[in-house]
C-alpha positions as CSV (number, residue, x, y, z in Angstrom):
1,G,0.0,-0.1,0.2
2,R,3.0,2.4,0.7
3,L,4.3,2.4,-2.6
4,H,0.8,2.7,-4.2
5,N,0.1,5.8,-2.1
6,I,3.4,7.4,-2.9
7,K,2.6,6.8,-6.8
8,Q,-0.8,8.5,-6.1
9,G,0.8,11.4,-4.5
10,V,3.4,12.0,-7.2
11,E,0.6,11.7,-9.9
12,R,-1.5,14.4,-8.1
13,R,1.2,16.9,-7.8
14,N,3.3,16.4,-11.1
15,D,3.1,19.4,-13.4
16,V,1.3,21.8,-10.9
17,I,2.1,25.5,-11.6
18,V,2.4,27.8,-8.6
19,P,1.9,31.4,-9.8
20,S,4.3,34.0,-8.3
21,G,3.2,35.1,-4.8
22,E,0.8,32.2,-4.5
23,K,0.7,29.3,-1.8
24,F,0.9,25.8,-2.3
25,Y,-1.2,23.5,-0.1
26,F,-0.1,19.9,-0.3
27,N,-3.4,18.6,1.0
28,D,-5.4,20.4,-1.4
29,Y,-4.1,18.3,-4.3
30,C,-3.4,14.8,-2.4
31,A,-6.0,14.7,0.3
32,P,-8.3,13.3,1.7
33,Y,-6.3,10.0,2.4
34,T,-9.3,7.7,1.9
35,K,-10.0,4.3,0.2
36,S,-12.6,6.2,-2.1
37,N,-10.0,8.9,-3.1
38,G,-7.8,6.1,-4.5
39,Y,-5.4,5.3,-1.4
40,E,-4.5,2.0,0.2
41,M,-3.7,1.1,3.6
42,G,0.0,1.7,4.4
43,P,2.3,2.4,7.4
44,I,1.9,5.8,9.2
45,V,3.9,7.6,11.8
46,N,1.4,10.4,12.8
47,Y,-1.1,8.1,14.4
48,V,-3.7,9.3,16.6
49,S,-4.5,5.8,18.3
50,S,-2.6,2.9,18.4
51,Q,-3.3,2.1,14.9
52,K,0.0,2.2,12.7
53,L,-1.9,1.5,9.3
54,G,-4.0,3.9,7.6
55,Y,-5.2,4.9,4.3
56,G,-2.6,7.1,2.5
57,G,0.2,5.7,4.7
58,G,3.4,6.5,2.7
59,I,2.2,9.9,1.4
60,C,4.3,12.0,3.8
61,Q,7.5,10.8,1.5
62,V,6.0,12.8,-1.3
63,S,5.6,15.8,1.0
64,T,9.0,15.5,2.6
65,T,10.7,15.2,-0.8
66,L,8.8,18.5,-2.0
67,F,9.7,20.2,1.5
68,M,13.6,19.5,0.6
69,A,13.2,20.7,-3.0
70,C,11.6,24.0,-1.6
71,L,14.3,24.6,1.0
72,Q,17.0,24.1,-1.9
73,A,15.0,26.6,-4.0
74,D,15.0,29.0,-1.3
75,L,11.1,29.2,-1.3
76,S,9.2,30.4,1.8
77,I,8.0,27.6,4.0
78,V,4.6,28.7,5.2
79,E,3.6,25.3,7.3
80,R,5.5,22.4,8.0
81,H,5.2,19.5,10.7
82,N,7.6,16.7,11.7
83,H,6.4,13.1,12.2
84,A,5.7,11.7,15.7
85,A,8.6,9.7,15.6
86,R,11.8,9.5,13.5
87,I,11.6,8.2,9.9
88,D,14.3,6.4,8.0
89,Y,14.4,8.1,4.7
90,V,15.7,11.4,5.7
91,D,17.7,13.0,8.6
92,D,16.0,14.3,11.5
93,G,14.4,17.9,10.8
94,L,13.9,17.3,7.1
95,D,10.7,15.4,7.2
96,A,7.2,17.1,6.4
97,A,4.3,15.2,7.8
98,V,0.7,15.6,6.4
99,V,-2.5,14.7,8.1
100,Y,-5.7,15.6,6.4
101,G,-7.8,18.0,8.4
102,S,-4.7,18.8,11.0
103,Q,-1.3,18.9,9.2
104,D,-0.4,20.3,5.9
105,F,2.7,21.1,4.1
106,R,2.5,24.6,2.5
107,F,5.0,27.0,0.7
108,Q,4.9,30.3,-1.0
109,N,6.2,31.0,-4.3
110,N,8.4,33.9,-3.3
111,T,10.0,34.6,-6.7
112,S,8.7,36.9,-9.5
113,Y,7.9,34.1,-11.8
114,P,5.6,31.1,-11.9
115,I,7.2,27.7,-10.7
116,K,6.1,24.3,-12.0
117,I,6.5,21.1,-9.8
118,S,7.8,18.1,-11.5
119,A,7.5,14.6,-9.5
120,V,8.9,11.4,-10.4
121,N,8.4,8.1,-8.7
122,D,10.8,5.3,-9.5
123,E,9.1,2.3,-8.3
124,A,12.2,-0.1,-8.9
125,E,14.5,2.2,-6.6
126,E,11.3,3.1,-4.5
127,S,12.4,6.7,-4.7
128,V,10.8,10.0,-5.4
129,T,12.4,13.0,-7.0
130,V,10.6,16.4,-7.2
131,S,12.1,19.1,-9.4
132,L,11.0,22.8,-9.4
133,Y,11.4,24.7,-12.6
134,G,11.2,28.5,-12.9
135,T,13.0,31.6,-14.1
136,K,16.4,31.9,-12.5
137,E,16.6,35.4,-10.6
138,N,20.1,35.0,-8.9
139,N,23.0,32.9,-8.7
140,N,22.5,32.3,-4.9
141,T,23.3,29.1,-3.2
142,V,21.6,27.3,-0.5
143,E,23.0,25.1,2.4
144,I,20.7,23.2,4.7
145,T,21.8,22.2,8.2
146,T,20.4,20.5,11.1
147,E,21.3,20.7,14.8
148,N,20.1,18.2,17.4
149,S,20.0,20.3,20.7
150,D,19.2,17.0,22.6
151,P,18.3,13.4,21.7
152,N,14.6,14.3,21.0
153,T,14.7,17.8,19.2
154,C,16.1,19.3,16.0
155,K,16.3,22.8,14.4
156,T,16.7,23.1,10.9
157,Y,18.3,25.9,9.1
158,R,18.8,27.4,5.9
159,S,21.7,29.7,4.7
160,V,21.8,31.5,1.6
161,Y,24.8,32.7,0.0
162,D,25.5,35.0,-2.9
163,E,27.6,34.0,-6.1
164,A,30.7,35.3,-4.3
165,G,30.2,33.0,-1.5
166,N,29.1,35.7,1.1
167,L,26.5,34.7,3.6
168,L,23.2,36.8,2.9
169,R,21.1,35.2,5.6
170,T,20.7,32.2,7.9
171,E,17.1,31.3,9.1
172,E,15.5,28.5,11.1
173,V,13.1,26.9,8.8
174,G,12.0,24.1,11.2
175,Y,12.0,22.8,14.6
176,S,11.2,19.1,15.2
177,Q,10.3,17.3,18.5
178,Y,10.3,13.6,18.3
Protein backbone atom coordinates (compact mmCIF):
# COMPACT_ATOMS: atom_id res chain seq x y z
CA GLY A 1 0.00 0.00 0.00
CA ARG A 2 2.83 2.41 0.80
CA LEU A 3 4.26 2.33 -2.74
CA HIS A 4 0.78 2.71 -4.25
CA ASN A 5 0.13 5.76 -2.05
CA ILE A 6 3.45 7.35 -2.99
CA LYS A 7 2.58 6.88 -6.66
CA GLN A 8 -0.82 8.53 -6.05
CA GLY A 9 0.83 11.55 -4.41
CA VAL A 10 3.38 11.95 -7.19
CA GLU A 11 0.73 11.78 -9.91
CA ARG A 12 -1.52 14.33 -8.18
CA ARG A 13 1.31 16.82 -7.70
CA ASN A 14 3.13 16.43 -10.99
CA ASP A 15 3.00 19.38 -13.41
CA VAL A 16 1.35 21.75 -10.92
CA ILE A 17 2.02 25.43 -11.65
CA VAL A 18 2.32 27.79 -8.67
CA PRO A 19 1.99 31.44 -9.75
CA SER A 20 4.25 34.14 -8.31
CA GLY A 21 3.18 35.10 -4.80
CA GLU A 22 0.74 32.17 -4.47
CA LYS A 23 0.76 29.50 -1.78
CA PHE A 24 0.77 25.77 -2.47
CA TYR A 25 -1.18 23.53 -0.08
CA PHE A 26 -0.12 19.88 -0.30
CA ASN A 27 -3.41 18.52 1.06
CA ASP A 28 -5.38 20.45 -1.58
CA TYR A 29 -3.84 18.21 -4.24
CA CYS A 30 -3.52 14.89 -2.46
CA ALA A 31 -6.13 14.61 0.31
CA PRO A 32 -8.36 13.20 1.59
CA TYR A 33 -6.35 10.06 2.27
CA THR A 34 -9.23 7.62 1.91
CA LYS A 35 -10.03 4.43 0.03
CA SER A 36 -12.65 6.26 -2.03
CA ASN A 37 -9.96 8.76 -3.11
CA GLY A 38 -7.72 5.96 -4.43
CA TYR A 39 -5.46 5.31 -1.44
CA GLU A 40 -4.58 1.98 0.11
CA MET A 41 -3.63 1.00 3.66
CA GLY A 42 0.00 1.73 4.46
CA PRO A 43 2.25 2.39 7.47
CA ILE A 44 1.72 5.75 9.17
CA VAL A 45 3.84 7.50 11.78
CA ASN A 46 1.51 10.31 12.91
CA TYR A 47 -1.14 7.97 14.22
CA VAL A 48 -3.71 9.35 16.64
CA SER A 49 -4.49 6.02 18.28
CA SER A 50 -2.54 2.79 18.50
CA GLN A 51 -3.33 2.12 14.83
CA LYS A 52 -0.13 2.06 12.75
CA LEU A 53 -1.74 1.47 9.36
CA GLY A 54 -4.01 3.89 7.60
CA TYR A 55 -5.21 4.93 4.18
CA GLY A 56 -2.58 7.08 2.51
CA GLY A 57 0.29 5.70 4.61
CA GLY A 58 3.51 6.63 2.81
CA ILE A 59 2.22 9.92 1.36
CA CYS A 60 4.57 11.82 3.66
CA GLN A 61 7.56 10.69 1.58
CA VAL A 62 6.10 12.82 -1.21
CA SER A 63 5.50 15.88 1.01
CA THR A 64 8.97 15.45 2.54
CA THR A 65 10.65 15.36 -0.86
CA LEU A 66 8.76 18.51 -1.89
CA PHE A 67 9.83 20.19 1.37
CA MET A 68 13.48 19.43 0.62
CA ALA A 69 13.15 20.82 -2.93
CA CYS A 70 11.52 24.00 -1.59
CA LEU A 71 14.32 24.48 0.92
CA GLN A 72 16.95 24.19 -1.82
CA ALA A 73 15.00 26.56 -4.10
CA ASP A 74 14.83 29.15 -1.28
CA LEU A 75 11.03 29.23 -1.33
CA SER A 76 9.13 30.46 1.73
CA ILE A 77 8.00 27.64 4.01
CA VAL A 78 4.56 28.55 5.38
CA GLU A 79 3.65 25.35 7.26
CA ARG A 80 5.61 22.20 8.01
CA HIS A 81 5.23 19.50 10.68
CA ASN A 82 7.58 16.74 11.75
CA HIS A 83 6.45 13.17 12.28
CA ALA A 84 5.57 11.83 15.73
CA ALA A 85 8.64 9.58 15.54
CA ARG A 86 11.82 9.50 13.49
CA ILE A 87 11.57 8.22 9.95
CA ASP A 88 14.25 6.35 8.05
CA TYR A 89 14.26 8.01 4.61
CA VAL A 90 15.60 11.46 5.67
CA ASP A 91 17.61 12.89 8.53
CA ASP A 92 15.93 14.41 11.58
CA GLY A 93 14.41 17.80 10.85
CA LEU A 94 14.03 17.23 7.12
CA ASP A 95 10.64 15.48 7.14
CA ALA A 96 7.26 17.03 6.39
CA ALA A 97 4.29 15.11 7.80
CA VAL A 98 0.79 15.62 6.42
CA VAL A 99 -2.49 14.61 8.04
CA TYR A 100 -5.72 15.62 6.36
CA GLY A 101 -7.63 18.12 8.48
CA SER A 102 -4.81 18.91 10.91
CA GLN A 103 -1.33 19.02 9.33
CA ASP A 104 -0.37 20.32 5.91
CA PHE A 105 2.81 21.19 4.07
CA ARG A 106 2.52 24.67 2.57
CA PHE A 107 4.99 26.89 0.79
CA GLN A 108 4.77 30.21 -1.00
CA ASN A 109 6.27 31.02 -4.37
CA ASN A 110 8.27 34.07 -3.30
CA THR A 111 9.80 34.52 -6.77
CA SER A 112 8.70 36.96 -9.46
CA TYR A 113 7.72 34.15 -11.85
CA PRO A 114 5.55 31.01 -11.84
CA ILE A 115 7.18 27.74 -10.85
CA LYS A 116 6.30 24.23 -12.00
CA ILE A 117 6.47 21.20 -9.73
CA SER A 118 7.69 18.07 -11.49
CA ALA A 119 7.53 14.81 -9.55
CA VAL A 120 8.73 11.35 -10.54
CA ASN A 121 8.31 8.04 -8.72
CA ASP A 122 10.91 5.36 -9.47
CA GLU A 123 9.20 2.16 -8.35
CA ALA A 124 12.28 -0.01 -8.93
CA GLU A 125 14.43 2.22 -6.70
CA GLU A 126 11.51 3.02 -4.37
CA SER A 127 12.41 6.70 -4.63
CA VAL A 128 10.70 10.01 -5.30
CA THR A 129 12.32 12.93 -7.13
CA VAL A 130 10.88 16.43 -7.12
CA SER A 131 12.17 19.17 -9.40
CA LEU A 132 11.07 22.79 -9.36
CA TYR A 133 11.26 24.75 -12.61
CA GLY A 134 11.11 28.50 -12.92
CA THR A 135 13.04 31.57 -14.01
CA LYS A 136 16.41 31.95 -12.35
CA GLU A 137 16.58 35.32 -10.60
CA ASN A 138 20.06 35.10 -9.04
CA ASN A 139 23.08 32.85 -8.59
CA ASN A 140 22.60 32.26 -4.88
CA THR A 141 23.39 28.91 -3.32
CA VAL A 142 21.60 27.30 -0.40
CA GLU A 143 22.97 25.16 2.42
CA ILE A 144 20.68 23.19 4.72
CA THR A 145 21.94 22.16 8.16
CA THR A 146 20.36 20.51 11.17
CA GLU A 147 21.25 20.73 14.83
CA ASN A 148 20.15 18.25 17.47
CA SER A 149 20.04 20.19 20.73
CA ASP A 150 19.08 17.03 22.65
CA PRO A 151 18.16 13.46 21.67
CA ASN A 152 14.52 14.36 20.95
CA THR A 153 14.66 17.77 19.24
CA CYS A 154 16.15 19.12 16.06
CA LYS A 155 16.36 22.56 14.45
CA THR A 156 16.69 22.98 10.69
CA TYR A 157 18.48 26.01 9.24
CA ARG A 158 18.79 27.42 5.73
CA SER A 159 21.81 29.58 4.86
CA VAL A 160 21.79 31.50 1.59
CA TYR A 161 25.01 32.70 -0.07
CA ASP A 162 25.51 35.04 -3.01
CA GLU A 163 27.58 34.01 -6.03
CA ALA A 164 30.77 35.31 -4.37
CA GLY A 165 30.15 33.05 -1.36
CA ASN A 166 29.07 35.82 1.01
CA LEU A 167 26.45 34.82 3.54
CA LEU A 168 23.22 36.70 2.84
CA ARG A 169 21.13 35.19 5.63
CA THR A 170 20.63 32.20 7.90
CA GLU A 171 17.14 31.34 9.08
CA GLU A 172 15.54 28.62 11.14
CA VAL A 173 13.11 26.82 8.83
CA GLY A 174 12.01 24.00 11.11
CA TYR A 175 11.80 22.80 14.66
CA SER A 176 11.18 19.11 15.25
CA GLN A 177 10.35 17.26 18.42
CA TYR A 178 10.29 13.45 18.23
